[in-house]
All heavy atoms as a GROMACS GRO file, in nm:
protein
  549
    1MET      N    1   0.083  -0.119   0.000
    1MET     CA    2   0.000   0.000   0.000
    1MET      C    3   0.088   0.126   0.000
    1MET      O    4   0.203   0.122   0.035
    1MET     CB    5  -0.090   0.002   0.123
    1MET     CG    6  -0.205  -0.093   0.119
    1MET     SD    7  -0.332  -0.020   0.018
    1MET     CE    8  -0.440  -0.158   0.006
    2ASP      N    9   0.026   0.232  -0.032
    2ASP     CA   10   0.093   0.360  -0.044
    2ASP      C   11   0.104   0.430   0.090
    2ASP      O   12   0.014   0.422   0.174
    2ASP     CB   13   0.012   0.444  -0.142
    2ASP     CG   14   0.082   0.573  -0.182
    2ASP    OD1   15   0.205   0.578  -0.178
    2ASP    OD2   16   0.011   0.668  -0.216
    3VAL      N   17   0.213   0.501   0.110
    3VAL     CA   18   0.235   0.574   0.235
    3VAL      C   19   0.126   0.679   0.255
    3VAL      O   20   0.074   0.696   0.366
    3VAL     CB   21   0.375   0.640   0.235
    3VAL    CG1   22   0.392   0.733   0.352
    3VAL    CG2   23   0.484   0.534   0.233
    4GLU      N   24   0.091   0.748   0.150
    4GLU     CA   25  -0.013   0.851   0.160
    4GLU      C   26  -0.148   0.791   0.198
    4GLU      O   27  -0.227   0.854   0.268
    4GLU     CB   28  -0.025   0.928   0.028
    4GLU     CG   29   0.095   1.014  -0.002
    4GLU     CD   30   0.121   1.117   0.107
    4GLU    OE1   31   0.024   1.182   0.153
    4GLU    OE2   32   0.238   1.134   0.146
    5PHE      N   33  -0.175   0.669   0.156
    5PHE     CA   34  -0.298   0.600   0.190
    5PHE      C   35  -0.308   0.583   0.341
    5PHE      O   36  -0.410   0.617   0.403
    5PHE     CB   37  -0.302   0.465   0.120
    5PHE     CG   38  -0.420   0.379   0.158
    5PHE    CD1   39  -0.544   0.398   0.100
    5PHE    CD2   40  -0.405   0.279   0.252
    5PHE    CE1   41  -0.652   0.320   0.134
    5PHE    CE2   42  -0.512   0.198   0.288
    5PHE     CZ   43  -0.636   0.220   0.228
    6TYR      N   44  -0.201   0.531   0.402
    6TYR     CA   45  -0.202   0.510   0.546
    6TYR      C   46  -0.206   0.642   0.624
    6TYR      O   47  -0.273   0.654   0.725
    6TYR     CB   48  -0.081   0.427   0.590
    6TYR     CG   49  -0.092   0.283   0.550
    6TYR    CD1   50   0.007   0.220   0.477
    6TYR    CD2   51  -0.204   0.208   0.586
    6TYR    CE1   52  -0.004   0.088   0.441
    6TYR    CE2   53  -0.216   0.075   0.550
    6TYR     CZ   54  -0.115   0.015   0.478
    6TYR     OH   55  -0.127  -0.116   0.442
    7LYS      N   56  -0.132   0.741   0.575
    7LYS     CA   57  -0.134   0.872   0.640
    7LYS      C   58  -0.276   0.931   0.638
    7LYS      O   59  -0.323   0.985   0.737
    7LYS     CB   60  -0.040   0.970   0.569
    7LYS     CG   61   0.104   0.957   0.605
    7LYS     CD   62   0.182   1.066   0.535
    7LYS     CE   63   0.330   1.052   0.559
    7LYS     NZ   64   0.406   1.157   0.488
    8GLY      N   65  -0.341   0.919   0.524
    8GLY     CA   66  -0.476   0.973   0.511
    8GLY      C   67  -0.575   0.902   0.602
    8GLY      O   68  -0.659   0.967   0.666
    9PHE      N   69  -0.567   0.770   0.608
    9PHE     CA   70  -0.659   0.695   0.695
    9PHE      C   71  -0.633   0.724   0.841
    9PHE      O   72  -0.727   0.736   0.920
    9PHE     CB   73  -0.648   0.545   0.667
    9PHE     CG   74  -0.750   0.498   0.567
    9PHE    CD1   75  -0.745   0.538   0.435
    9PHE    CD2   76  -0.852   0.414   0.606
    9PHE    CE1   77  -0.839   0.496   0.344
    9PHE    CE2   78  -0.947   0.371   0.515
    9PHE     CZ   79  -0.940   0.412   0.384
   10ALA      N   80  -0.507   0.737   0.880
   10ALA     CA   81  -0.474   0.768   1.019
   10ALA      C   82  -0.529   0.905   1.056
   10ALA      O   83  -0.589   0.922   1.163
   10ALA     CB   84  -0.323   0.762   1.040
   11GLN      N   85  -0.512   1.002   0.966
   11GLN     CA   86  -0.562   1.136   0.995
   11GLN      C   87  -0.714   1.139   0.997
   11GLN      O   88  -0.775   1.205   1.082
   11GLN     CB   89  -0.510   1.237   0.891
   11GLN     CG   90  -0.545   1.379   0.923
   11GLN     CD   91  -0.493   1.423   1.059
   11GLN    OE1   92  -0.376   1.403   1.092
   11GLN    NE2   93  -0.579   1.482   1.140
   12ARG      N   94  -0.777   1.065   0.908
   12ARG     CA   95  -0.924   1.059   0.906
   12ARG      C   96  -0.977   0.998   1.036
   12ARG      O   97  -1.075   1.045   1.092
   12ARG     CB   98  -0.969   0.976   0.786
   12ARG     CG   99  -1.114   0.994   0.755
   12ARG     CD  100  -1.153   0.931   0.624
   12ARG     NE  101  -1.066   0.978   0.516
   12ARG     CZ  102  -1.038   0.908   0.408
   12ARG    NH1  103  -1.088   0.789   0.390
   12ARG    NH2  104  -0.958   0.957   0.314
   13ALA      N  105  -0.910   0.895   1.086
   13ALA     CA  106  -0.952   0.832   1.212
   13ALA      C  107  -0.937   0.931   1.327
   13ALA      O  108  -1.023   0.939   1.416
   13ALA     CB  109  -0.871   0.706   1.238
   14ARG      N  110  -0.827   1.009   1.328
   14ARG     CA  111  -0.808   1.109   1.434
   14ARG      C  112  -0.913   1.219   1.427
   14ARG      O  113  -0.964   1.265   1.529
   14ARG     CB  114  -0.668   1.170   1.426
   14ARG     CG  115  -0.563   1.085   1.491
   14ARG     CD  116  -0.432   1.160   1.501
   14ARG     NE  117  -0.328   1.065   1.466
   14ARG     CZ  118  -0.276   1.048   1.346
   14ARG    NH1  119  -0.312   1.123   1.245
   14ARG    NH2  120  -0.185   0.957   1.324
   15ASP      N  121  -0.946   1.262   1.305
   15ASP     CA  122  -1.048   1.366   1.289
   15ASP      C  123  -1.184   1.318   1.340
   15ASP      O  124  -1.256   1.392   1.406
   15ASP     CB  125  -1.060   1.407   1.142
   15ASP     CG  126  -0.936   1.481   1.092
   15ASP    OD1  127  -0.856   1.530   1.176
   15ASP    OD2  128  -0.918   1.489   0.968
   16LEU      N  129  -1.218   1.195   1.308
   16LEU     CA  130  -1.344   1.138   1.356
   16LEU      C  131  -1.342   1.124   1.508
   16LEU      O  132  -1.444   1.144   1.575
   16LEU     CB  133  -1.371   1.002   1.291
   16LEU     CG  134  -1.412   1.006   1.145
   16LEU    CD1  135  -1.412   0.864   1.087
   16LEU    CD2  136  -1.547   1.070   1.128
   17ALA      N  137  -1.227   1.088   1.564
   17ALA     CA  138  -1.214   1.069   1.709
   17ALA      C  139  -1.242   1.199   1.783
   17ALA      O  140  -1.295   1.197   1.894
   17ALA     CB  141  -1.075   1.016   1.743
   18ASP      N  142  -1.206   1.313   1.723
   18ASP     CA  143  -1.230   1.442   1.788
   18ASP      C  144  -1.378   1.469   1.810
   18ASP      O  145  -1.415   1.542   1.902
   18ASP     CB  146  -1.171   1.556   1.704
   18ASP     CG  147  -1.019   1.557   1.705
   18ASP    OD1  148  -0.960   1.500   1.799
   18ASP    OD2  149  -0.961   1.616   1.613
   19LYS      N  150  -1.463   1.407   1.728
   19LYS     CA  151  -1.606   1.434   1.736
   19LYS      C  152  -1.684   1.318   1.798
   19LYS      O  153  -1.806   1.324   1.807
   19LYS     CB  154  -1.661   1.460   1.596
   19LYS     CG  155  -1.594   1.576   1.527
   19LYS     CD  156  -1.631   1.583   1.382
   19LYS     CE  157  -1.546   1.689   1.314
   19LYS     NZ  158  -1.551   1.678   1.170
   20ALA      N  159  -1.615   1.214   1.839
   20ALA     CA  160  -1.682   1.091   1.884
   20ALA      C  161  -1.697   1.087   2.036
   20ALA      O  162  -1.632   1.161   2.109
   20ALA     CB  163  -1.603   0.970   1.837
   21ASP      N  164  -1.783   0.994   2.080
   21ASP     CA  165  -1.798   0.970   2.223
   21ASP      C  166  -1.670   0.902   2.275
   21ASP      O  167  -1.589   0.855   2.196
   21ASP     CB  168  -1.921   0.881   2.249
   21ASP     CG  169  -1.908   0.746   2.184
   21ASP    OD1  170  -1.935   0.736   2.062
   21ASP    OD2  171  -1.868   0.650   2.253
   22PRO      N  172  -1.649   0.899   2.406
   22PRO     CA  173  -1.523   0.847   2.462
   22PRO      C  174  -1.490   0.703   2.419
   22PRO      O  175  -1.375   0.673   2.388
   22PRO     CB  176  -1.544   0.855   2.613
   22PRO     CG  177  -1.642   0.964   2.631
   22PRO     CD  178  -1.733   0.957   2.511
   23PHE      N  179  -1.589   0.615   2.415
   23PHE     CA  180  -1.563   0.476   2.377
   23PHE      C  181  -1.515   0.468   2.231
   23PHE      O  182  -1.414   0.405   2.201
   23PHE     CB  183  -1.689   0.392   2.396
   23PHE     CG  184  -1.673   0.249   2.351
   23PHE    CD1  185  -1.603   0.159   2.429
   23PHE    CD2  186  -1.726   0.207   2.230
   23PHE    CE1  187  -1.588   0.027   2.387
   23PHE    CE2  188  -1.711   0.076   2.188
   23PHE     CZ  189  -1.642  -0.014   2.267
   24THR      N  190  -1.587   0.535   2.143
   24THR     CA  191  -1.552   0.532   2.001
   24THR      C  192  -1.421   0.606   1.978
   24THR      O  193  -1.339   0.564   1.896
   24THR     CB  194  -1.665   0.594   1.918
   24THR    OG1  195  -1.786   0.526   1.949
   24THR    CG2  196  -1.637   0.584   1.770
   25ARG      N  197  -1.398   0.715   2.051
   25ARG     CA  198  -1.274   0.791   2.037
   25ARG      C  199  -1.153   0.702   2.064
   25ARG      O  200  -1.056   0.701   1.988
   25ARG     CB  201  -1.273   0.910   2.134
   25ARG     CG  202  -1.141   0.986   2.133
   25ARG     CD  203  -1.143   1.103   2.227
   25ARG     NE  204  -1.246   1.194   2.183
   25ARG     CZ  205  -1.336   1.252   2.264
   25ARG    NH1  206  -1.333   1.229   2.392
   25ARG    NH2  207  -1.426   1.333   2.216
   26LYS      N  208  -1.161   0.627   2.171
   26LYS     CA  209  -1.049   0.540   2.207
   26LYS      C  210  -1.021   0.439   2.096
   26LYS      O  211  -0.907   0.416   2.058
   26LYS     CB  212  -1.081   0.467   2.338
   26LYS     CG  213  -0.969   0.385   2.392
   26LYS     CD  214  -1.006   0.327   2.527
   26LYS     CE  215  -0.895   0.246   2.586
   26LYS     NZ  216  -0.930   0.190   2.717
   27ARG      N  217  -1.126   0.380   2.042
   27ARG     CA  218  -1.109   0.281   1.936
   27ARG      C  219  -1.055   0.344   1.808
   27ARG      O  220  -0.971   0.285   1.739
   27ARG     CB  221  -1.240   0.210   1.910
   27ARG     CG  222  -1.283   0.130   2.035
   27ARG     CD  223  -1.401   0.048   2.010
   27ARG     NE  224  -1.367  -0.054   1.912
   27ARG     CZ  225  -1.438  -0.160   1.887
   27ARG    NH1  226  -1.549  -0.180   1.952
   27ARG    NH2  227  -1.402  -0.248   1.797
   28LEU      N  228  -1.100   0.464   1.775
   28LEU     CA  229  -1.050   0.531   1.655
   28LEU      C  230  -0.904   0.570   1.671
   28LEU      O  231  -0.826   0.562   1.576
   28LEU     CB  232  -1.135   0.655   1.624
   28LEU     CG  233  -1.271   0.627   1.563
   28LEU    CD1  234  -1.358   0.752   1.568
   28LEU    CD2  235  -1.257   0.576   1.421
   29LEU      N  236  -0.864   0.612   1.791
   29LEU     CA  237  -0.724   0.647   1.812
   29LEU      C  238  -0.634   0.524   1.806
   29LEU      O  239  -0.521   0.532   1.759
   29LEU     CB  240  -0.708   0.720   1.946
   29LEU     CG  241  -0.772   0.860   1.949
   29LEU    CD1  242  -0.760   0.920   2.088
   29LEU    CD2  243  -0.710   0.951   1.845
   30VAL      N  244  -0.684   0.410   1.851
   30VAL     CA  245  -0.608   0.286   1.838
   30VAL      C  246  -0.593   0.250   1.691
   30VAL      O  247  -0.486   0.208   1.646
   30VAL     CB  248  -0.677   0.171   1.917
   30VAL    CG1  249  -0.618   0.037   1.880
   30VAL    CG2  250  -0.664   0.196   2.066
   31LEU      N  251  -0.700   0.270   1.614
   31LEU     CA  252  -0.694   0.244   1.471
   31LEU      C  253  -0.591   0.336   1.403
   31LEU      O  254  -0.510   0.290   1.322
   31LEU     CB  255  -0.832   0.265   1.409
   31LEU     CG  256  -0.843   0.240   1.259
   31LEU    CD1  257  -0.812   0.095   1.225
   31LEU    CD2  258  -0.982   0.277   1.212
   32ALA      N  259  -0.592   0.463   1.439
   32ALA     CA  260  -0.495   0.557   1.384
   32ALA      C  261  -0.352   0.515   1.420
   32ALA      O  262  -0.260   0.523   1.338
   32ALA     CB  263  -0.522   0.698   1.435
   33GLU      N  264  -0.336   0.465   1.540
   33GLU     CA  265  -0.204   0.418   1.584
   33GLU      C  266  -0.158   0.300   1.499
   33GLU      O  267  -0.041   0.289   1.463
   33GLU     CB  268  -0.210   0.380   1.731
   33GLU     CG  269  -0.076   0.343   1.789
   33GLU     CD  270  -0.086   0.315   1.938
   33GLU    OE1  271  -0.158   0.389   2.007
   33GLU    OE2  272  -0.024   0.218   1.983
   34ARG      N  273  -0.250   0.212   1.465
   34ARG     CA  274  -0.214   0.096   1.381
   34ARG      C  275  -0.171   0.141   1.242
   34ARG      O  276  -0.077   0.087   1.184
   34ARG     CB  277  -0.332   0.000   1.371
   34ARG     CG  278  -0.355  -0.076   1.498
   34ARG     CD  279  -0.466  -0.174   1.480
   34ARG     NE  280  -0.498  -0.238   1.607
   34ARG     CZ  281  -0.608  -0.304   1.630
   34ARG    NH1  282  -0.698  -0.318   1.536
   34ARG    NH2  283  -0.629  -0.359   1.748
   35TYR      N  284  -0.243   0.238   1.186
   35TYR     CA  285  -0.203   0.290   1.055
   35TYR      C  286  -0.066   0.356   1.063
   35TYR      O  287   0.016   0.339   0.973
   35TYR     CB  288  -0.306   0.389   1.001
   35TYR     CG  289  -0.430   0.324   0.945
   35TYR    CD1  290  -0.556   0.356   0.993
   35TYR    CD2  291  -0.422   0.229   0.843
   35TYR    CE1  292  -0.670   0.297   0.942
   35TYR    CE2  293  -0.535   0.169   0.792
   35TYR     CZ  294  -0.658   0.204   0.841
   35TYR     OH  295  -0.770   0.145   0.790
   36ASP      N  296  -0.041   0.431   1.169
   36ASP     CA  297   0.090   0.494   1.186
   36ASP      C  298   0.199   0.389   1.203
   36ASP      O  299   0.312   0.407   1.156
   36ASP     CB  300   0.089   0.588   1.305
   36ASP     CG  301   0.018   0.719   1.275
   36ASP    OD1  302   0.003   0.753   1.156
   36ASP    OD2  303  -0.025   0.786   1.370
   37ALA      N  304   0.168   0.278   1.269
   37ALA     CA  305   0.268   0.173   1.288
   37ALA      C  306   0.309   0.113   1.154
   37ALA      O  307   0.425   0.074   1.136
   37ALA     CB  308   0.213   0.064   1.380
   38LYS      N  309   0.216   0.109   1.061
   38LYS     CA  310   0.250   0.057   0.928
   38LYS      C  311   0.344   0.152   0.856
   38LYS      O  312   0.416   0.112   0.766
   38LYS     CB  313   0.123   0.037   0.846
   38LYS     CG  314   0.039  -0.077   0.900
   38LYS     CD  315  -0.082  -0.102   0.814
   38LYS     CE  316  -0.163  -0.214   0.877
   38LYS     NZ  317  -0.258  -0.271   0.787
   39LEU      N  318   0.346   0.277   0.898
   39LEU     CA  319   0.438   0.375   0.841
   39LEU      C  320   0.571   0.376   0.914
   39LEU      O  321   0.665   0.442   0.872
   39LEU     CB  322   0.377   0.515   0.847
   39LEU     CG  323   0.250   0.536   0.766
   39LEU    CD1  324   0.189   0.671   0.798
   39LEU    CD2  325   0.282   0.526   0.618
   40GLY      N  326   0.576   0.308   1.029
   40GLY     CA  327   0.700   0.302   1.106
   40GLY      C  328   0.716   0.415   1.205
   40GLY      O  329   0.826   0.444   1.248
   41LYS      N  330   0.608   0.482   1.242
   41LYS     CA  331   0.618   0.589   1.341
   41LYS      C  332   0.504   0.577   1.440
   41LYS      O  333   0.396   0.530   1.406
   41LYS     CB  334   0.616   0.726   1.275
   41LYS     CG  335   0.488   0.759   1.203
   41LYS     CD  336   0.492   0.898   1.145
   41LYS     CE  337   0.357   0.930   1.080
   41LYS     NZ  338   0.352   1.064   1.031
   42PRO      N  339   0.526   0.620   1.565
   42PRO     CA  340   0.419   0.614   1.665
   42PRO      C  341   0.314   0.721   1.639
   42PRO      O  342   0.343   0.826   1.583
   42PRO     CB  343   0.492   0.638   1.797
   42PRO     CG  344   0.612   0.716   1.758
   42PRO     CD  345   0.651   0.669   1.620
   43SER      N  346   0.196   0.694   1.680
   43SER     CA  347   0.086   0.788   1.667
   43SER      C  348   0.094   0.896   1.773
   43SER      O  349   0.143   0.871   1.883
   43SER     CB  350  -0.046   0.712   1.682
   43SER     OG  351  -0.152   0.801   1.694
   44PRO      N  352   0.046   1.017   1.743
   44PRO     CA  353   0.041   1.119   1.848
   44PRO      C  354  -0.052   1.079   1.962
   44PRO      O  355  -0.043   1.132   2.071
   44PRO     CB  356  -0.016   1.242   1.775
   44PRO     CG  357  -0.005   1.214   1.631
   44PRO     CD  358   0.004   1.066   1.614
   45ALA      N  359  -0.140   0.983   1.938
   45ALA     CA  360  -0.233   0.939   2.041
   45ALA      C  361  -0.169   0.838   2.135
   45ALA      O  362  -0.225   0.807   2.239
   45ALA     CB  363  -0.355   0.876   1.976
   46SER      N  364  -0.055   0.784   2.102
   46SER     CA  365   0.007   0.678   2.181
   46SER      C  366   0.023   0.711   2.329
   46SER      O  367  -0.010   0.628   2.414
   46SER     CB  368   0.143   0.639   2.123
   46SER     OG  369   0.126   0.583   1.996
   47PRO      N  370   0.073   0.828   2.366
   47PRO     CA  371   0.089   0.855   2.510
   47PRO      C  372  -0.042   0.857   2.585
   47PRO      O  373  -0.046   0.826   2.703
   47PRO     CB  374   0.155   0.992   2.514
   47PRO     CG  375   0.212   1.014   2.378
   47PRO     CD  376   0.127   0.934   2.284
   48ASN      N  377  -0.151   0.891   2.520
   48ASN     CA  378  -0.280   0.900   2.588
   48ASN      C  379  -0.346   0.765   2.606
   48ASN      O  380  -0.443   0.754   2.680
   48ASN     CB  381  -0.375   0.990   2.508
   48ASN     CG  382  -0.324   1.130   2.498
   48ASN    OD1  383  -0.249   1.175   2.583
   48ASN    ND2  384  -0.361   1.199   2.393
   49LEU      N  385  -0.297   0.663   2.541
   49LEU     CA  386  -0.363   0.533   2.544
   49LEU      C  387  -0.291   0.429   2.628
   49LEU      O  388  -0.317   0.311   2.616
   49LEU     CB  389  -0.380   0.481   2.401
   49LEU     CG  390  -0.471   0.562   2.313
   49LEU    CD1  391  -0.471   0.507   2.172
   49LEU    CD2  392  -0.612   0.560   2.368
   50GLN      N  393  -0.198   0.472   2.709
   50GLN     CA  394  -0.126   0.376   2.791
   50GLN      C  395  -0.221   0.313   2.891
   50GLN      O  396  -0.294   0.381   2.962
   50GLN     CB  397  -0.012   0.444   2.866
   50GLN     CG  398   0.098   0.492   2.774
   50GLN     CD  399   0.207   0.562   2.852
   50GLN    OE1  400   0.197   0.578   2.972
   50GLN    NE2  401   0.310   0.604   2.783
   51ARG      N  402  -0.221   0.182   2.892
   51ARG     CA  403  -0.307   0.109   2.985
   51ARG      C  404  -0.231   0.083   3.113
   51ARG      O  405  -0.116   0.045   3.111
   51ARG     CB  406  -0.349  -0.024   2.924
   51ARG     CG  407  -0.442  -0.007   2.808
   51ARG     CD  408  -0.479  -0.139   2.750
   51ARG     NE  409  -0.542  -0.223   2.852
   51ARG     CZ  410  -0.571  -0.350   2.832
   51ARG    NH1  411  -0.545  -0.406   2.718
   51ARG    NH2  412  -0.629  -0.420   2.926
   52THR      N  413  -0.299   0.101   3.221
   52THR     CA  414  -0.238   0.068   3.349
   52THR      C  415  -0.289  -0.069   3.390
   52THR      O  416  -0.409  -0.097   3.383
   52THR     CB  417  -0.273   0.171   3.457
   52THR    OG1  418  -0.414   0.178   3.467
   52THR    CG2  419  -0.218   0.308   3.422
   53LEU      N  420  -0.199  -0.153   3.429
   53LEU     CA  421  -0.236  -0.287   3.472
   53LEU      C  422  -0.274  -0.284   3.619
   53LEU      O  423  -0.215  -0.210   3.698
   53LEU     CB  424  -0.119  -0.383   3.450
   53LEU     CG  425  -0.078  -0.403   3.304
   53LEU    CD1  426   0.045  -0.493   3.297
   53LEU    CD2  427  -0.191  -0.464   3.225
   54PRO      N  428  -0.370  -0.362   3.657
   54PRO     CA  429  -0.408  -0.364   3.798
   54PRO      C  430  -0.295  -0.422   3.883
   54PRO      O  431  -0.220  -0.509   3.838
   54PRO     CB  432  -0.531  -0.455   3.802
   54PRO     CG  433  -0.524  -0.535   3.678
   54PRO     CD  434  -0.449  -0.453   3.577
   55LEU      N  435  -0.283  -0.372   4.004
   55LEU     CA  436  -0.180  -0.423   4.095
   55LEU      C  437  -0.216  -0.565   4.137
   55LEU      O  438  -0.333  -0.597   4.157
   55LEU     CB  439  -0.170  -0.334   4.218
   55LEU     CG  440  -0.121  -0.192   4.192
   55LEU    CD1  441  -0.129  -0.110   4.321
   55LEU    CD2  442   0.021  -0.194   4.141
   56PRO      N  443  -0.115  -0.650   4.150
   56PRO     CA  444  -0.145  -0.786   4.194
   56PRO      C  445  -0.198  -0.785   4.337
   56PRO      O  446  -0.152  -0.708   4.421
   56PRO     CB  447  -0.011  -0.859   4.186
   56PRO     CG  448   0.091  -0.752   4.182
   56PRO     CD  449   0.026  -0.630   4.127
   57ARG      N  450  -0.294  -0.870   4.361
   57ARG     CA  451  -0.350  -0.879   4.496
   57ARG      C  452  -0.255  -0.959   4.583
   57ARG      O  453  -0.208  -1.065   4.544
   57ARG     CB  454  -0.487  -0.945   4.493
   57ARG     CG  455  -0.586  -0.860   4.420
   57ARG     CD  456  -0.724  -0.912   4.416
   57ARG     NE  457  -0.749  -1.039   4.480
   57ARG     CZ  458  -0.869  -1.090   4.501
   57ARG    NH1  459  -0.974  -1.022   4.462
   57ARG    NH2  460  -0.886  -1.206   4.558
   58THR      N  461  -0.228  -0.907   4.699
   58THR     CA  462  -0.140  -0.978   4.792
   58THR      C  463  -0.227  -1.038   4.902
   58THR      O  464  -0.268  -0.971   4.996
   58THR     CB  465  -0.035  -0.883   4.852
   58THR    OG1  466  -0.102  -0.772   4.909
   58THR    CG2  467   0.062  -0.835   4.745
   59VAL      N  468  -0.256  -1.164   4.884
   59VAL     CA  469  -0.337  -1.237   4.980
   59VAL      C  470  -0.246  -1.338   5.048
   59VAL      O  471  -0.171  -1.410   4.981
   59VAL     CB  472  -0.453  -1.311   4.908
   59VAL    CG1  473  -0.535  -1.390   5.005
   59VAL    CG2  474  -0.537  -1.211   4.832
   60PRO      N  475  -0.246  -1.343   5.180
   60PRO     CA  476  -0.158  -1.438   5.248
   60PRO      C  477  -0.193  -1.582   5.206
   60PRO      O  478  -0.310  -1.617   5.188
   60PRO     CB  479  -0.185  -1.416   5.396
   60PRO     CG  480  -0.307  -1.332   5.404
   60PRO     CD  481  -0.327  -1.267   5.272
   61ALA      N  482  -0.090  -1.661   5.188
   61ALA     CA  483  -0.111  -1.802   5.151
   61ALA      C  484  -0.175  -1.876   5.266
   61ALA      O  485  -0.141  -1.860   5.382
   61ALA     CB  486   0.024  -1.865   5.117
   62VAL      N  487  -0.271  -1.957   5.230
   62VAL     CA  488  -0.341  -2.038   5.329
   62VAL      C  489  -0.299  -2.182   5.309
   62VAL      O  490  -0.310  -2.236   5.200
   62VAL     CB  491  -0.495  -2.024   5.315
   62VAL    CG1  492  -0.566  -2.113   5.413
   62VAL    CG2  493  -0.536  -1.880   5.328
   63SER      N  494  -0.251  -2.241   5.416
   63SER     CA  495  -0.206  -2.380   5.408
   63SER      C  496  -0.329  -2.472   5.413
   63SER      O  497  -0.417  -2.455   5.496
   63SER     CB  498  -0.111  -2.413   5.523
   63SER     OG  499  -0.078  -2.548   5.520
   64SER      N  500  -0.330  -2.571   5.326
   64SER     CA  501  -0.442  -2.665   5.326
   64SER      C  502  -0.420  -2.776   5.429
   64SER      O  503  -0.512  -2.848   5.463
   64SER     CB  504  -0.460  -2.726   5.188
   64SER     OG  505  -0.344  -2.797   5.151
   65VAL      N  506  -0.299  -2.786   5.481
   65VAL     CA  507  -0.269  -2.886   5.582
   65VAL      C  508  -0.230  -2.813   5.711
   65VAL      O  509  -0.143  -2.729   5.711
   65VAL     CB  510  -0.151  -2.978   5.539
   65VAL    CG1  511  -0.117  -3.079   5.647
   65VAL    CG2  512  -0.182  -3.044   5.407
   66SER      N  513  -0.297  -2.844   5.816
   66SER     CA  514  -0.270  -2.779   5.944
   66SER      C  515  -0.146  -2.841   6.007
   66SER      O  516  -0.128  -2.963   6.005
   66SER     CB  517  -0.391  -2.796   6.037
   66SER     OG  518  -0.359  -2.743   6.163
   67ASP      N  519  -0.059  -2.757   6.065
   67ASP     CA  520   0.061  -2.805   6.131
   67ASP      C  521   0.033  -2.842   6.276
   67ASP      O  522   0.116  -2.903   6.343
   67ASP     CB  523   0.170  -2.697   6.129
   67ASP     CG  524   0.222  -2.675   5.987
   67ASP    OD1  525   0.214  -2.768   5.907
   67ASP    OD2  526   0.272  -2.564   5.960
   68ALA      N  527  -0.082  -2.809   6.328
   68ALA     CA  528  -0.113  -2.836   6.468
   68ALA      C  529  -0.133  -2.984   6.491
   68ALA      O  530  -0.202  -3.052   6.417
   68ALA     CB  531  -0.239  -2.761   6.511
   69GLY      N  532  -0.071  -3.039   6.593
   69GLY     CA  533  -0.090  -3.176   6.632
   69GLY      C  534   0.002  -3.275   6.561
   69GLY      O  535  -0.002  -3.394   6.588
   70GLU      N  536   0.082  -3.228   6.467
   70GLU     CA  537   0.172  -3.322   6.399
   70GLU      C  538   0.303  -3.329   6.477
   70GLU      O  539   0.348  -3.232   6.535
   70GLU     CB  540   0.199  -3.274   6.256
   70GLU     CG  541   0.075  -3.286   6.168
   70GLU     CD  542   0.108  -3.254   6.023
   70GLU    OE1  543   0.224  -3.267   5.984
   70GLU    OE2  544   0.016  -3.216   5.951
   71ALA      N  545   0.367  -3.445   6.470
   71ALA     CA  546   0.491  -3.463   6.544
   71ALA      C  547   0.608  -3.468   6.453
   71ALA      O  548   0.608  -3.492   6.343
   71ALA     CB  549   0.484  -3.591   6.627
   0.00000   0.00000   0.00000
């Protein structure tokens, strides 16, 4: 495909994202990022789309075998 083709689609997705609801905006910016990746450059939307992973839950380990009464 042509470089201008991908540039145009990425820009069109960003333009639509400016007018979209939050859910659709996020998806359109991801789409623009994919088109930019095909060009070998990051999208301007990349910093805004960083996902934060949930912190691991620290639950104390529970032993299934009781140590009480064993010799």
